[in-house]
C-alpha positions, 0 to 999 in steps of 0.5 A: 335361051334361059332355063328358068328354075327355082331354088330354095336355100334351106339355110336361109328359109325362116318358114315365114310363108310370105312366098305362099301368101304372095302367090295366092294373092297375086294369082287369086288361087282358090282355097284348097290349092297351094301352088307353093307351100313351105315344108319343114324337115326334122321339125323340132329336132336338131338340124331342122330345115324349111324349104319352099316347094312348088313345081320345079319345072323339071327338064323331063317332067313326070307330070307330062310323061303320064298325062293321057291327053298331053295337056302339059307343054314346056316353053322355050324357057324350060317352064312346064305349063298345062292347058286347062282346056285340054286337062280332063282332071284325071289326077295322074300328074298329081301322083307322078309329081315328086313335089305334089305340085299339080292339085285339084281345086276344091271349087272348080269352074270347069266341072265338079271334079275340077281341072288340075292347077299348078305353079306357072312360074308366073308365066300365064298360060297358052292364051294371049298375054294379059287377057282376062281369060289367061288371068282367070285360068292361070293368074298374072303373067309376070314373066311377059312383063319382064318380072320374076315370080312374085314368090321369089321377089317377096322372100325377105331372106332371099332364100327362094331364088328364081330365074335363069338356072345358070344365074341362080346356080352362080348366086348359090355357089357364091353363098356356099363359098362365103359360108365356107369361110364363115369366120372371115365373112366380115372381110371376105371381099377385102382379102386378096386371095392369090392375086 
């Protein structure tokens, strides 16, 4: 079974925020919640880099570990999702996540404090696929349509990669090899290197 993962190539990210906008529009994410955001490191200094950050769908997710009601679950593809019908909005997951992925909506339909919201890797939720209930709570289920998350598809520089972890790693590995021979990048595919 595939293990679905995100990876952001800091050498390619231009901080355009297309990924953030795509996510908000695709899922009608409420104001005050960003399932994805762009973070700039060393802003204005030499070596400045930008990264698109969301839930990383960890193999051993800290959010799931601290949840007192076990509303988090991992799909067969390795996607970490949560059930908003079980969530009590305690916020433990928010504090446990090193990426700040789970967030409280400012205006919630569930209670004054609200249920937590987070990136779903465009995989919907525990409801039946493509139902209005699923869309209302979790947004569009693109994975069941055979598509990747829209944030990655909308990335103009292809800095944000999403999909099977092995495929994503292979793509990034090829990029690194090409960067290592940057003086010859124009003809790297034409070179006969030992064979």
